[in-house]
C-alpha positions in Angstrom: -56.3 43.7 36.8 -53.0 42.9 38.8 -50.4 40.1 37.3 -49.2 37.9 39.5 -44.9 36.5 38.6 -43.5 33.1 40.5 -40.8 34.4 42.3 -37.6 31.8 42.0 -37.3 29.1 44.4 -35.9 29.5 47.4 -31.9 29.0 47.7 -32.0 30.2 43.4 -29.5 32.1 42.0 -30.7 33.8 38.7 -28.4 33.5 36.5 -26.8 30.4 37.4 -27.1 27.1 35.7 -29.2 23.7 37.0 -25.9 21.6 38.7 -27.9 18.6 38.2 -28.2 18.7 34.7 -24.7 20.4 34.1 -23.6 17.3 35.8 -24.8 14.8 34.4 -24.0 16.4 30.6 -20.3 16.6 31.8 -20.8 12.5 32.9 -22.3 11.6 29.5 -19.8 13.3 27.6 -17.1 11.5 29.7 -18.5 8.4 29.2 -18.6 9.0 25.5 -15.4 9.7 25.6 -14.5 6.1 27.6 -15.9 4.3 24.9 -15.0 5.9 22.0 -11.4 5.4 23.7 -10.7 1.7 22.6 -11.6 1.9 19.4 -9.1 5.5 19.5 -6.1 3.3 21.0 -7.2 1.0 17.9 -6.9 3.7 15.1 -3.3 5.3 15.6 -1.4 2.1 17.0 -2.6 0.7 13.4 -3.9 3.2 10.9 -3.0 6.8 11.6 0.9 5.7 13.4 1.7 3.4 10.6 0.9 5.4 7.9 2.6 8.8 10.0 5.7 6.0 10.2 5.2 4.9 6.2 5.7 8.4 5.4 8.8 9.5 7.2 9.8 6.3 5.9 9.7 7.5 2.1 12.4 10.3 2.9 15.2 7.3 3.6 16.9 4.9 1.9 15.7 1.8 4.4 15.8 -1.4 3.3 14.0 -4.3 5.0 17.8 -6.2 5.6 19.0 -3.7 8.2 18.1 -1.3 11.2 16.8 1.8 11.5 15.7 4.3 8.1 18.3 4.8 6.8 20.4 7.5 5.3 18.2 10.1 4.2 17.5 10.1 0.4 14.9 13.2 0.4 12.7 12.9 -3.0 15.0 10.8 -4.5 12.6 7.4 -4.0 9.4 10.2 -6.0 11.9 11.1 -8.8 13.3 7.2 -9.0 9.0 6.5 -8.8 7.6 9.4 -10.5 10.1 8.4 -13.9 9.7 4.4 -13.3 8.2 2.6 -16.7 7.6 0.0 -14.0 5.6 1.9 -11.8 3.2 3.4 -14.4 2.8 0.2 -16.8 1.6 -1.9 -12.8 -0.4 2.0 -12.7 -2.2 1.3 -16.5 -2.9 -2.3 -15.0 -4.8 -1.1 -12.0 -6.6 1.0 -14.1 -7.7 -1.9 -17.3 -8.4 -3.7 -14.1 -10.6 -1.2 -13.1 -12.1 -0.3 -17.0 -13.2 -3.6 -17.1 -14.9 -4.7 -14.0 -16.6 -1.6 -12.7 -19.3 -1.3 -16.2 -20.0 -4.8 -15.6 -20.5 -5.0 -11.7 -22.8 -1.8 -12.1 -25.3 -2.9 -14.8 -25.5 -6.9 -14.4 -26.0 -6.1 -11.0 -28.8 -3.2 -11.1 -30.0 -5.7 -14.0 -30.5 -8.6 -11.0 -31.5 -6.5 -8.7 -34.4 -5.7 -11.0 -35.3 -8.7 -11.8 -34.5 -10.5 -8.3 -37.5 -7.4 -6.6 -39.9 -8.1 -9.8 -40.5 -12.2 -8.6 -43.1 -13.0 -6.2 -42.2 -15.8 -4.9 -38.9 -17.1 -3.8 -37.3 -13.5 -4.0 -35.4 -15.0 -0.3 -33.1 -17.9 -2.8 -32.1 -15.6 -5.5 -31.1 -13.5 -3.2 -28.9 -16.0 -1.7 -27.4 -17.6 -4.7 -26.1 -13.8 -5.6 -25.2 -13.2 -2.4 -23.5 -16.0 -1.3 -20.1 -16.3 -3.8 -19.4 -12.5 -2.3 -18.8 -14.2 1.1 -16.3 -16.8 0.5 -12.8 -16.6 0.8 -11.1 -15.1 -2.3 -8.1 -18.0 -1.8 -11.2 -20.6 -2.7 -12.8 -18.3 -5.1 -8.7 -17.9 -6.9 -8.0 -22.1 -6.6 -11.7 -23.0 -8.1 -11.1 -21.0 -10.9 -7.7 -21.9 -11.6 -8.8 -25.4 -12.3 -11.6 -23.9 -14.8 -8.6 -21.7 -16.6 -7.0 -24.9 -16.3 -5.8 -25.6 -20.4 -7.3 -28.5 -22.5 -9.6 -29.6 -18.5 -10.4 -26.7 -17.3 -14.3 -26.5 -17.2 -14.1 -23.3 -19.8 -12.4 -24.8 -22.3 -14.5 -27.4 -22.2 -16.9 -25.3 -23.3 -15.6 -23.8 -25.4 -14.5 -27.1 -27.3 -18.2 -28.3 -27.0 -19.2 -24.8 -29.3 -16.4 -25.8 -30.9 -14.2 -22.8 -30.6 -10.4 -22.8 -29.4 -9.8 -22.2 -26.0 -6.9 -19.6 -25.6 -4.9 -19.9 -22.7 -6.6 -18.0 -19.6 -3.7 -17.3 -17.8 -0.6 -17.4 -19.3 -1.7 -15.6 -22.3 -1.1 -11.9 -21.3 -4.0 -10.8 -23.9 -6.1 -13.1 -22.0 -4.6 -12.8 -18.4 -6.5 -9.8 -17.4 -9.9 -11.0 -18.8 -10.0 -13.9 -16.9 -9.0 -12.0 -13.4 -12.2 -10.0 -14.2 -13.9 -12.8 -15.6 -13.6 -14.2 -11.6 -13.9 -10.3 -10.2 -17.3 -10.0 -11.3 -18.6 -13.8 -10.3 -17.1 -12.8 -6.9 -17.8 -9.7 -5.2 -21.0 -9.3 -7.8 -23.3 -9.8 -4.6 -22.5 -6.7 -2.8 -23.6 -4.3 -5.4 -26.7 -6.5 -6.1 -28.2 -6.0 -2.0 -27.3 -2.4 -2.3 -29.5 -1.9 -5.4 -32.5 -4.5 -4.2 -32.7 -2.8 -1.1 -32.5 1.1 -3.1 -35.2 -0.5 -5.5 -37.3 -1.9 -2.0 -37.4 2.0 -0.9 -38.8 2.8 -4.4 -43.0 3.5 -3.5 -44.9 0.7 -5.9 -47.6 3.8 -6.1 -45.5 5.8 -8.9 -45.4 2.7 -11.2 -49.2 2.5 -10.6 -49.9 5.9 -11.1 -47.3 5.5 -14.3 -49.2 2.7 -15.8 -52.2 4.4 -15.3 -51.4 7.3 -17.6 -49.8 4.4 -20.6 -46.3 4.3 -19.6 -45.3 1.4 -20.3 -42.1 -0.9 -18.3 -39.5 1.1 -21.0 -41.5 4.3 -19.8 -41.3 3.0 -15.3 -37.8 2.2 -15.6 -36.2 5.6 -18.0 -38.5 7.7 -15.9 -39.5 6.3 -12.0 -36.5 3.9 -11.6 -32.9 5.2 -13.1 -34.2 8.2 -11.4 -34.9 7.0 -7.9 -31.8 5.0 -8.1 -29.1 8.1 -9.1 -27.7 8.1 -5.6 -27.6 3.8 -5.4 -25.5 4.2 -8.4 -23.8 6.6 -7.5 -22.3 5.0 -4.5 -22.1 1.5 -6.5 -20.0 2.8 -8.6 -17.2 4.9 -6.4 -17.1 2.0 -4.0 -16.6 -0.2 -6.7 -13.9 2.1 -8.0 -11.7 2.6 -5.5 -12.1 -1.3 -4.8 -11.1 -2.0 -8.3 -8.0 0.1 -7.6 -7.1 -1.6 -4.1 -6.8 -4.8 -6.2 -4.5 -7.2 -5.0 -5.5 -10.9 -3.8 -7.6 -12.5 -7.2 -4.6 -11.3 -9.3 -1.5 -12.8 -6.8 -3.5 -15.8 -6.2 -4.1 -16.4 -11.0 -1.2 -15.3 -12.5 1.2 -13.5 -9.1 1.6 -10.2 -11.9 2.2 -12.4 -14.7 3.2 -13.7 -17.3 5.6 -10.9 -18.0 4.5 -9.2 -15.5 1.5 -8.3 -17.8 -1.3 -7.9 -15.1 0.8 -6.6 -11.8 -1.1 -4.1 -10.0 0.0 -1.2 -8.0 0.0 -3.2 -5.2 1.7 -6.0 -6.6 4.4 -3.7 -7.1 4.8 -2.3 -4.0 5.0 -5.7 -2.7 8.0 -6.4 -4.7 10.0 -3.8 -4.7 9.2 -3.6 -0.6 9.7 -7.1 0.2 11.2 -8.5 -3.0 14.1 -6.3 -3.2 13.8 -4.6 0.3 13.6 -1.3 -1.1 11.2 -0.4 2.0 12.0 3.6 1.3 10.9 3.3 -1.9 7.9 1.0 -1.3 7.0 3.1 0.7 7.3 6.4 -1.8 6.1 4.2 -4.3 2.5 3.7 -1.5 2.5 7.7 -0.6 2.0 8.2 -4.5 -1.0 5.9 -4.8 -2.5 6.6 -2.0 -2.8 10.2 -2.9 -4.8 8.2 -6.4 -6.7 6.8 -4.3 -7.9 10.4 -1.9 -8.2 12.0 -5.2 -11.2 9.3 -6.3 -12.6 9.5 -2.5 -12.3 13.3 -2.7 -14.0 13.3 -6.3 -17.1 10.9 -4.7 -17.0 13.4 -1.3 -17.9 16.5 -3.5 -20.3 14.3 -6.0 -22.2 13.7 -3.1 -22.5 16.1 -1.2 -23.8 18.1 -4.0 -26.3 15.8 -4.4 -27.3 16.6 -1.1 
């Protein structure tokens, strides 16, 4: 029995790649770079470039009232920031805001998502109600809550008076100002976490709940044995995103209290803004920015490590 071997096509040489296919791959690569180039230009011009310039500026005694980087300062700006009581005070205010906002924005968002997921009809209405505040500009939300926090005539003061309780000076009392900002932030941004949790709940197969109900599991056991474990990745995502967002707080505090009263609510970013644009010390402000960038980067690295380990 003889076997035949197909001869190569005429003109084809062994070991030579298919030229049309190689040309097509080169064309796709060029097209990809062509589509990516506009984004890379903007990314380098408005993100990487300013970041590198800020790092260089942090080693100089720069000022916004004179041109150039100014005299070389070495590590003096970093040393001053690390030994500054105002810097660490603003760092604590940022951490306090994160502590006040992260737990309710995670737990309450999960509870609202679970309640909405159980609704059979009109689910779209609750999605709209809970997510609508998130798309509102922070200036509008800040203005509304400023009116609500007004002593004697504000909405919160009226509610407390109806209950026979004294109304605190929400934005004028150092003990209540940060709590007032946290309450506004929870109402304003809870919709984003709510949507993430709702999407995670909808990905859980209903058959798991039906099978567990047949086995005699009640709602509490189903929540603890099925919902919580299958939402673990979503919970990690929501928690880390919320921590990073809270650490970058600036807008609502600046609009409600401007860091007051007596700097009791000033976060790190507002401290950097004050020393850089009010005190005109751009070099020192850049150094403080780099130090805080390291903090944000460390938190992001923890999130990346946890996500990679779970994956």
